[in-house]
C-alpha positions as CSV (number, residue, x, y, z in Angstrom):
1,M,31.8,-176.1,63.4
2,T,33.5,-179.3,61.8
3,S,37.1,-179.9,63.5
4,I,40.5,-181.2,61.6
5,G,40.1,-184.3,63.5
6,E,36.4,-184.7,62.5
7,A,37.3,-183.8,58.8
8,L,40.3,-186.5,59.2
9,V,37.9,-189.5,60.1
10,A,35.3,-188.1,57.2
11,Q,38.2,-188.3,54.9
12,L,39.1,-191.7,55.6
13,A,35.2,-192.7,55.2
14,Q,35.3,-191.3,51.8
15,R,38.5,-193.4,51.0
16,G,36.7,-196.3,51.7
17,V,37.7,-196.9,55.4
18,D,34.9,-198.9,57.1
19,T,36.9,-200.4,60.2
20,V,39.6,-198.7,62.9
21,F,41.2,-200.7,65.4
22,G,42.2,-198.3,68.5
23,I,42.4,-197.6,72.1
24,P,41.4,-194.3,72.7
25,G,43.1,-191.7,74.8
26,V,43.5,-187.9,75.9
27,H,45.5,-187.5,72.5
28,T,43.1,-189.1,70.5
29,V,39.6,-187.9,71.7
30,E,39.0,-185.2,68.8
31,L,39.3,-188.3,66.4
32,Y,36.5,-189.7,68.5
33,R,34.2,-187.0,68.0
34,G,34.4,-187.4,64.2
35,L,34.3,-191.4,64.5
36,A,31.0,-191.9,66.4
37,A,28.9,-190.2,63.6
38,S,31.1,-191.6,60.7
39,G,29.6,-195.3,60.1
40,I,33.0,-196.5,60.8
41,R,33.3,-199.5,62.7
42,H,35.8,-199.2,66.1
43,V,37.0,-202.3,67.4
44,T,39.0,-202.0,70.8
45,P,42.3,-204.1,71.2
46,R,44.0,-204.5,74.5
47,H,47.1,-203.0,73.4
48,E,48.3,-200.8,70.8
49,Q,50.7,-203.7,69.3
50,G,47.5,-205.6,69.1
51,A,45.6,-203.0,67.3
52,G,48.7,-202.9,64.7
53,F,48.4,-206.8,63.9
54,M,44.6,-206.5,63.7
55,A,45.2,-204.1,60.9
56,D,47.4,-206.1,59.4
57,G,45.5,-209.1,59.4
58,Y,42.1,-207.0,58.3
59,A,44.6,-205.6,55.4
60,R,45.7,-209.2,54.0
61,V,42.3,-210.6,53.9
62,S,40.2,-207.5,52.5
63,G,42.6,-206.1,49.9
64,K,42.0,-202.4,51.7
65,P,44.6,-200.8,54.1
66,G,44.2,-201.4,57.8
67,I,43.8,-198.5,60.0
68,A,45.0,-198.3,63.6
69,F,44.4,-195.2,66.1
70,V,46.7,-194.8,68.9
71,I,47.9,-192.1,71.5
72,T,51.2,-190.4,71.1
73,G,54.2,-191.4,72.7
74,P,54.1,-195.1,73.9
75,G,50.8,-195.8,72.0
76,L,53.0,-195.2,69.0
77,A,56.0,-197.0,70.2
78,N,53.7,-200.0,70.9
79,T,52.7,-199.9,67.5
80,L,55.9,-200.1,65.9
81,T,56.4,-203.8,66.0
82,A,53.3,-204.3,64.1
83,M,54.6,-201.4,61.8
84,G,57.5,-203.5,61.0
85,Q,55.9,-206.7,60.6
86,S,53.6,-204.9,57.7
87,R,56.5,-203.5,56.0
88,A,58.3,-206.8,55.8
89,D,55.4,-208.3,54.2
90,S,54.2,-205.4,52.2
91,I,51.0,-205.1,53.9
92,P,49.2,-201.6,53.6
93,M,48.8,-199.9,57.0
94,L,48.0,-196.7,58.1
95,V,48.5,-195.4,62.2
96,V,46.9,-192.2,62.9
97,S,48.6,-191.0,66.1
98,G,48.3,-188.0,68.5
99,V,51.0,-186.0,69.3
100,N,51.4,-183.0,71.8
101,K,50.5,-179.4,71.2
102,L,52.5,-178.0,68.2
103,A,54.5,-175.5,70.0
104,S,55.9,-178.0,72.7
105,L,57.5,-180.2,70.0
106,G,61.1,-181.1,70.3
107,K,61.7,-179.0,73.5
108,G,61.7,-181.5,76.3
109,L,59.2,-179.9,78.4
110,G,58.0,-182.9,80.0
111,H,54.7,-183.0,78.6
112,L,52.5,-186.6,79.0
113,H,53.8,-189.1,76.4
114,E,56.5,-186.8,75.3
115,L,58.8,-188.2,73.1
116,P,62.3,-186.1,71.4
117,D,61.2,-186.6,67.9
118,Q,57.8,-188.8,67.6
119,Q,58.0,-188.7,63.5
120,A,61.7,-189.4,63.3
121,M,60.7,-192.7,65.4
122,A,57.7,-193.7,63.3
123,R,59.8,-193.1,60.1
124,T,62.2,-195.7,61.1
125,V,59.6,-198.2,59.8
126,A,56.9,-196.3,57.9
127,L,57.1,-195.5,54.3
128,V,55.5,-192.0,54.7
129,S,55.0,-189.8,57.9
130,E,53.1,-186.8,58.0
131,R,52.2,-184.2,60.5
132,I,49.0,-182.0,60.2
133,E,49.8,-178.9,61.4
134,G,46.7,-177.0,60.1
135,A,43.1,-177.3,58.1
136,D,45.7,-176.7,54.7
137,D,47.7,-180.0,55.3
138,L,44.8,-182.7,55.9
139,A,44.1,-183.6,52.1
140,P,47.6,-183.5,51.0
141,A,48.8,-185.4,53.9
142,L,46.1,-188.0,53.5
143,S,46.8,-188.4,49.7
144,R,50.8,-188.8,50.3
145,A,49.9,-191.4,53.4
146,F,47.8,-193.6,51.1
147,A,49.8,-193.2,47.7
148,P,51.8,-196.3,48.5
149,F,49.0,-198.7,48.7
150,Q,47.7,-197.4,45.4
151,S,50.6,-196.8,43.3
152,G,53.8,-198.4,44.6
153,R,54.8,-201.5,47.2
154,P,52.2,-200.9,50.2
155,G,53.7,-201.0,54.0
156,P,53.0,-198.8,56.9
157,T,52.3,-195.2,56.6
158,H,51.7,-192.8,59.8
159,I,50.1,-189.6,60.5
160,E,50.6,-187.5,63.3
161,I,48.1,-184.5,64.5
162,P,49.1,-182.3,67.7
163,L,46.8,-182.3,70.2
164,D,45.7,-178.5,70.0
165,V,45.6,-179.0,65.9
166,A,43.0,-181.8,66.0
167,G,40.5,-180.0,67.4
168,A,40.9,-176.7,65.6
169,D,38.4,-175.1,63.2
170,M,38.5,-177.0,59.5
171,A,36.3,-174.0,58.6
172,T,34.8,-174.6,55.0
173,R,37.8,-176.2,53.0
174,T,36.7,-179.2,50.8
175,I,37.9,-182.6,51.7
176,T,39.4,-184.2,48.2
177,A,40.4,-187.7,47.7
178,S,43.4,-188.2,45.3
179,V,44.3,-191.7,43.8
180,P,47.1,-191.9,41.7
181,A,46.8,-194.4,38.9
182,I,48.9,-197.4,38.9
183,A,51.4,-197.3,36.0
184,A,50.9,-200.2,33.4
185,P,53.9,-202.4,32.7
186,D,56.2,-201.6,30.3
187,D,54.9,-203.1,26.7
188,D,58.5,-203.6,25.5
189,L,59.3,-205.2,28.3
190,I,56.4,-207.5,28.1
191,I,57.3,-208.4,24.5
192,R,60.7,-209.4,25.7
193,A,59.6,-211.5,28.8
194,A,57.1,-213.4,26.7
195,A,59.6,-214.3,24.0
196,L,62.4,-215.7,26.6
197,L,59.2,-217.6,27.9
198,N,57.8,-218.8,24.6
199,N,61.1,-219.9,23.9
200,A,61.7,-221.6,27.0
201,K,62.5,-225.6,27.3
202,A,61.9,-226.0,31.2
203,P,60.6,-222.8,32.6
204,V,59.5,-222.4,36.3
205,V,57.4,-219.5,38.2
206,L,58.3,-218.5,41.8
207,A,55.1,-217.0,43.0
208,G,55.7,-214.3,46.0
209,G,52.6,-212.9,48.3
210,G,52.0,-210.3,45.3
211,T,50.3,-212.9,43.5
212,R,47.8,-214.1,45.9
213,H,44.8,-211.8,44.7
214,A,45.9,-213.1,41.4
215,A,45.5,-216.6,41.3
216,Q,43.7,-217.1,38.5
217,K,46.2,-215.5,36.1
218,V,48.8,-217.4,37.8
219,R,47.3,-220.5,36.9
220,E,46.7,-219.5,33.2
221,L,50.1,-218.5,32.7
222,A,51.4,-221.9,34.3
223,E,49.3,-224.0,31.8
224,K,50.2,-222.1,29.0
225,L,53.6,-222.2,29.6
226,D,53.4,-226.0,31.5
227,A,55.7,-224.6,34.0
228,P,55.8,-225.6,37.8
229,V,54.7,-222.9,40.1
230,V,56.7,-222.8,43.4
231,Q,55.0,-220.6,46.1
232,T,56.4,-218.9,49.0
233,V,54.7,-218.7,52.3
234,N,52.6,-215.6,51.0
235,A,51.5,-217.2,48.2
236,R,50.0,-220.4,49.4
237,G,46.6,-221.3,48.0
238,I,47.3,-219.9,44.4
239,L,47.5,-223.0,43.0
240,Y,45.8,-225.6,45.3
241,D,45.9,-229.0,44.0
242,H,47.0,-228.6,40.6
243,P,49.7,-230.7,39.1
244,L,51.6,-227.6,38.3
245,G,51.9,-226.7,42.2
246,V,54.9,-226.6,44.2
247,P,53.5,-225.5,47.7
248,A,57.0,-226.1,49.4
249,S,60.1,-223.6,50.4
250,P,62.6,-222.4,47.8
251,S,65.2,-223.1,50.6
252,L,64.8,-226.9,50.1
253,N,67.1,-228.5,48.2
254,A,64.6,-230.2,46.1
255,V,63.2,-226.9,44.9
256,R,66.3,-225.5,44.3
257,D,67.6,-228.5,42.0
258,L,63.8,-227.7,40.4
259,I,64.9,-224.0,39.9
260,K,68.3,-224.4,39.1
261,A,67.5,-227.1,36.1
262,S,65.1,-224.5,34.7
263,D,66.2,-222.5,31.8
264,V,64.1,-219.3,32.5
265,V,62.8,-218.3,36.0
266,L,59.7,-215.8,36.2
267,A,59.9,-214.3,39.5
268,V,56.5,-212.4,40.2
269,G,55.6,-210.3,43.5
270,T,58.2,-211.9,45.6
271,E,61.3,-209.8,47.0
272,L,63.5,-213.3,46.9
273,G,64.5,-212.4,50.5
274,P,66.3,-215.1,52.8
275,T,63.4,-216.1,55.0
276,D,61.8,-217.6,52.0
277,Y,64.9,-218.7,49.6
278,D,67.6,-219.4,52.4
279,M,65.5,-220.2,55.5
280,Y,68.6,-222.3,56.8
281,A,70.9,-219.2,56.6
282,T,73.5,-221.0,54.3
283,G,74.2,-217.8,52.6
284,T,73.4,-219.0,49.2
285,M,70.3,-218.5,47.0
286,P,69.1,-220.8,44.6
287,V,70.6,-220.6,41.3
288,M,68.5,-219.0,38.6
289,Q,69.9,-219.1,34.7
290,T,67.7,-216.8,32.9
291,L,65.8,-214.6,35.6
292,I,62.6,-212.4,34.8
293,R,61.1,-210.3,37.5
294,V,57.8,-208.6,38.1
295,D,57.6,-206.4,41.5
296,L,55.7,-203.0,42.2
297,C,58.9,-201.6,43.4
298,P,61.7,-200.6,41.3
299,D,64.3,-200.5,44.2
300,Q,63.2,-204.0,45.0
301,L,64.3,-204.9,41.3
302,A,67.5,-203.4,41.5
303,R,68.6,-205.8,44.4
304,H,68.6,-209.0,42.1
305,P,69.7,-207.9,38.6
306,A,67.5,-209.8,36.1
307,E,67.5,-210.4,32.3
308,V,64.1,-208.4,32.0
309,A,62.8,-206.5,35.2
310,I,59.1,-205.1,34.8
311,V,57.7,-202.5,37.3
312,G,54.1,-203.3,37.7
313,E,51.4,-204.8,39.7
314,A,51.5,-208.9,39.5
315,S,47.9,-208.9,38.4
316,A,48.3,-206.3,35.6
317,A,51.7,-208.1,34.7
318,L,50.4,-211.5,34.3
319,T,47.4,-210.0,31.8
320,A,49.4,-208.7,29.6
321,L,52.1,-211.6,29.5
322,N,49.2,-214.2,28.9
323,K,48.0,-212.5,25.8
324,R,51.4,-212.9,24.3
325,L,52.3,-216.4,25.7
326,E,51.9,-219.3,23.1
327,P,50.0,-222.3,24.6
328,R,52.3,-225.4,24.7
329,T,51.1,-227.6,21.9
330,N,52.7,-230.9,23.7
331,D,53.6,-232.0,27.1
332,T,57.1,-230.7,27.9
333,G,57.1,-232.4,31.5
334,G,55.9,-229.5,33.8
335,A,53.5,-231.6,35.7
336,T,56.7,-234.4,35.9
337,R,58.9,-231.8,37.0
338,A,56.1,-230.6,39.9
339,A,55.5,-234.0,41.0
340,E,59.2,-235.0,41.5
341,T,59.9,-231.8,43.4
342,R,56.9,-232.4,45.7
343,S,57.8,-235.5,46.6
344,G,61.4,-234.3,47.2
345,A,60.4,-231.9,48.9
346,F,58.0,-233.4,51.5
347,E,60.8,-236.5,51.8
348,E,63.3,-233.7,52.8
349,I,61.4,-232.2,55.6
350,G,61.8,-235.1,57.5
351,T,59.5,-237.1,59.9
352,E,58.4,-234.7,62.7
353,M,57.4,-231.6,60.2
354,R,55.7,-234.3,57.8
355,A,53.5,-235.6,60.9
356,L,52.8,-232.0,61.5
357,N,52.0,-231.5,57.6
358,E,49.5,-234.3,58.0
359,M,48.0,-232.2,60.9
360,L,47.8,-229.0,58.9
361,N,46.0,-231.2,56.3
362,T,43.3,-232.3,58.8
363,L,42.6,-228.8,59.7
364,R,42.0,-228.0,55.9
365,D,40.2,-231.0,55.0
366,T,37.9,-230.5,58.3
367,V,37.6,-226.6,58.0
368,P,37.9,-226.1,54.2
369,E,38.3,-222.6,52.8
370,A,39.5,-221.2,56.2
371,V,41.9,-218.3,56.6
372,I,44.8,-219.5,58.8
373,V,46.8,-217.0,60.6
374,G,49.8,-218.4,62.2
375,D,52.3,-217.2,64.6
376,S,56.3,-218.9,65.0
377,T,55.5,-222.0,66.1
378,Y,56.2,-225.7,64.8
379,P,52.7,-226.2,63.0
380,V,53.2,-223.0,61.1
381,Y,57.1,-224.0,60.3
382,A,56.2,-227.4,59.1
383,G,53.5,-225.5,56.8
384,N,56.0,-222.9,55.6
385,L,58.4,-225.7,54.6
386,Y,55.6,-227.8,52.7
387,Y,51.6,-227.1,52.9
388,D,49.1,-226.7,50.4
389,H,46.6,-224.6,51.3
390,D,43.3,-224.3,49.5
391,R,42.3,-220.6,49.6
392,P,44.5,-217.9,48.0
393,G,45.8,-215.6,50.7
394,G,44.2,-217.9,53.3
395,W,47.6,-218.8,54.6
396,F,50.0,-216.2,56.4
397,N,51.8,-215.8,59.6
398,A,54.8,-214.0,61.4
399,A,57.4,-216.6,60.9
400,T,59.3,-215.1,57.9
401,G,60.0,-211.8,57.3
402,F,59.9,-209.4,60.7
403,G,59.0,-212.6,62.6
404,A,57.0,-210.6,65.3
405,L,55.9,-213.0,68.3
406,G,52.3,-212.5,69.4
407,Y,51.2,-211.8,65.8
408,S,48.5,-214.6,64.9
409,I,45.9,-213.8,67.8
410,P,45.4,-210.3,66.9
411,A,46.3,-210.6,63.4
412,S,43.2,-213.3,63.1
413,I,40.8,-210.9,64.5
414,G,41.5,-208.3,61.7
415,A,41.1,-211.5,59.7
416,A,38.0,-212.4,60.8
417,L,36.6,-209.1,60.7
418,A,37.3,-208.4,57.0
419,A,35.9,-211.7,56.0
420,P,32.8,-212.6,58.4
421,D,31.4,-215.5,56.7
422,T,35.0,-217.2,56.3
423,P,36.3,-219.7,58.9
424,V,39.2,-218.3,60.6
425,I,41.6,-220.2,62.6
426,C,44.6,-218.9,64.7
427,I,47.6,-221.2,65.5
428,A,50.0,-220.1,67.9
429,G,52.4,-222.1,70.2
430,D,52.1,-221.7,74.1
431,G,55.3,-219.1,74.3
432,G,54.1,-216.6,71.3
433,A,50.5,-216.9,72.6
434,Q,51.5,-215.4,75.7
435,F,52.5,-212.3,74.0
436,S,48.9,-211.2,73.2
437,L,46.6,-213.7,75.2
438,P,44.3,-210.7,76.1
439,E,43.4,-210.2,72.7
440,M,41.2,-213.0,73.0
441,M,38.9,-210.9,74.6
442,C,38.6,-208.6,71.6
443,A,37.0,-211.7,70.0
444,V,34.6,-212.2,72.5
445,D,33.2,-208.7,72.3
446,E,32.8,-209.0,68.8
447,K,31.5,-212.3,68.8
448,L,34.3,-213.7,66.1
449,P,33.9,-217.3,65.5
450,I,37.5,-217.8,65.4
451,I,39.2,-221.4,66.4
452,F,42.4,-220.2,68.1
453,V,44.9,-223.3,68.1
454,I,47.4,-223.3,70.7
455,W,50.3,-225.7,70.0
456,N,51.6,-226.5,74.0
457,N,55.3,-227.7,74.0
458,H,55.7,-225.9,77.6
459,G,58.5,-223.4,76.0
460,Y,60.5,-221.8,73.4
461,Q,61.6,-225.5,71.6
462,E,62.9,-224.0,68.3
463,I,65.1,-221.6,70.5
464,A,66.2,-224.5,72.5
465,T,67.2,-226.8,70.1
466,S,68.7,-223.7,68.2
467,M,70.8,-223.1,71.4
468,Q,71.6,-227.1,72.0
469,A,72.7,-227.2,68.2
470,V,75.7,-224.8,68.8
471,G,76.8,-226.1,72.0
472,V,75.1,-223.3,74.1
473,T,73.2,-224.3,77.4
474,V,69.8,-223.9,77.1
475,V,68.6,-221.2,79.4
476,G,65.5,-219.1,79.6
477,C,63.2,-221.3,77.2
478,D,60.9,-222.9,79.6
479,P,58.3,-220.2,80.3
480,T,55.4,-221.7,82.4
481,P,52.3,-221.5,80.3
482,P,49.0,-221.0,81.6
483,D,46.1,-223.1,82.5
484,F,44.8,-223.0,78.7
485,A,41.5,-224.4,80.2
486,G,41.3,-221.7,82.8
487,V,42.3,-218.9,79.9
488,A,39.0,-220.1,77.9
489,Q,37.1,-220.3,80.8
490,S,38.1,-216.6,82.1
491,C,36.8,-215.7,78.2
492,G,34.1,-217.5,78.5
493,M,35.1,-219.7,75.6
494,P,34.2,-223.2,74.9
495,F,37.5,-225.0,75.0
496,W,39.1,-228.6,74.1
497,R,42.4,-230.3,74.7
498,C,43.9,-232.8,72.4
499,G,47.1,-234.5,71.5
500,P,48.9,-234.0,68.1
501,D,47.1,-236.9,66.9
502,T,45.2,-236.3,63.7
503,D,41.8,-238.3,65.1
504,G,41.6,-236.2,68.1
505,F,42.3,-232.8,66.8
506,A,39.7,-233.5,63.8
507,S,37.1,-234.1,66.5
508,A,38.1,-231.0,68.5
509,L,38.0,-228.9,65.3
510,K,34.3,-230.3,64.0
511,A,32.9,-229.4,67.7
512,A,34.6,-225.8,67.6
513,S,33.4,-225.1,64.3
514,R,29.7,-225.8,65.2
515,E,30.2,-222.8,67.6
516,A,29.1,-219.1,67.2
517,G,31.8,-217.6,68.9
518,P,35.3,-217.8,69.7
519,T,36.7,-221.2,70.6
520,L,40.0,-222.6,71.8
521,I,41.9,-225.9,70.9
522,E,44.8,-226.6,72.8
523,I,47.5,-229.6,71.4
524,R,49.2,-231.0,74.2
525,A,52.9,-231.6,72.4
526,P,56.1,-233.0,73.5
527,N,58.6,-230.6,74.3
528,L,61.5,-232.5,72.2
529,S,64.0,-230.1,73.4
530,H,63.6,-231.0,77.1
531,G,63.2,-234.5,76.2
532,N,59.7,-234.6,78.1
């Protein structure tokens, strides 16, 4: 006999799932019956939020949906934060949870892990939430849960299986995988957009996270148009060290001036959200003259009206556009405009952020082609303002969008599992790291060669600075950090401590990169907010 829980796991394997992040519990035992024989790797985090963040990091690097198994009630509730982060950044994630017995749902009988309406809670962040109530529901529920990953703007989805249903007989029903086709971009709209771009005197490209798997196509388009390419946080690395690349925040005045002076703006795979385009919360967006947008989501396109709005996946739309673009026969100044913008943006970010940028350059040059996963901390803020990474999709963090602290440690574990032959570096502040320090033991268990870099400025420096800026007495911003040398020792990880100078950091990085498993580097930084 095959149970519905076993059949669900088999269906996941059929859809290409090779890794699941989860903490087993009494409400998911039947899923684990199928997991043991499925060939799917199971990774055990220390908290369900960690499972979700791991699934997020895995999805960003692998290009496949990350999968988390969690129990009902607190298990799913703990995962909601990670689901919120993945929704904000359009990351495909499926969370499979248990739920209490079917007949008890919604009755308030006091069962273990009971919620008044678990699906209603999941739907606050999930694009889709499905309940499997019998064998006939399995294939349709999975198809609906996977549909946003394959034919629209991705994000988190959810399936719940009642405790008594998971162990029920699947009988002889056939498991089928339905994969919806991705619609091709409208050719008439491509023709209109190409005409505007071909006639533009000073075009610019705004590249968002949707382009991170289309770097070569972005490069081809930029070179045909002689157009600078402004890269949002999630697009960094797509045009590394290229004369037309502008790896700087579109919130900076220098970048806004570039956009304002451009007669045609092509925005690809970017929601034009304020955490990228209005980071300083001025309430204003960059001025755009003639806007062309490409996005997977029609609803997203409607939020910022454009001259031409193309529904489609970035790679397909760029391929179609490139076929219709006419290469410039003379230098129209694109590289000069990009260089002036880079220079102006780098000057604008200020002395402290420039120093942190040099530290990031040291990291990149010492450990090339790495995936760098960040939390909300000063080196990451500096990089989000200005940093040119050498790997498409290799710079991502939780300091934009949903902004969940505790992200980087578990997300870097997911990233390392997705790309086992790629260096992975985690950057966390001492405050954010304390949200998820126990997940380091998962990296130890899985023998992952992640370099964990802790920026220790002894508190929540950004929040303290924000309080001071508006005349609020600083309260609650100085949680005592642990002894990170002791943390490393307790985890059995090699440890280095250095200051923020690039020579000491480079030496620690070189030593850490020679190790076979996870390592920890603590950077002792001054807490400028508290004057020490």
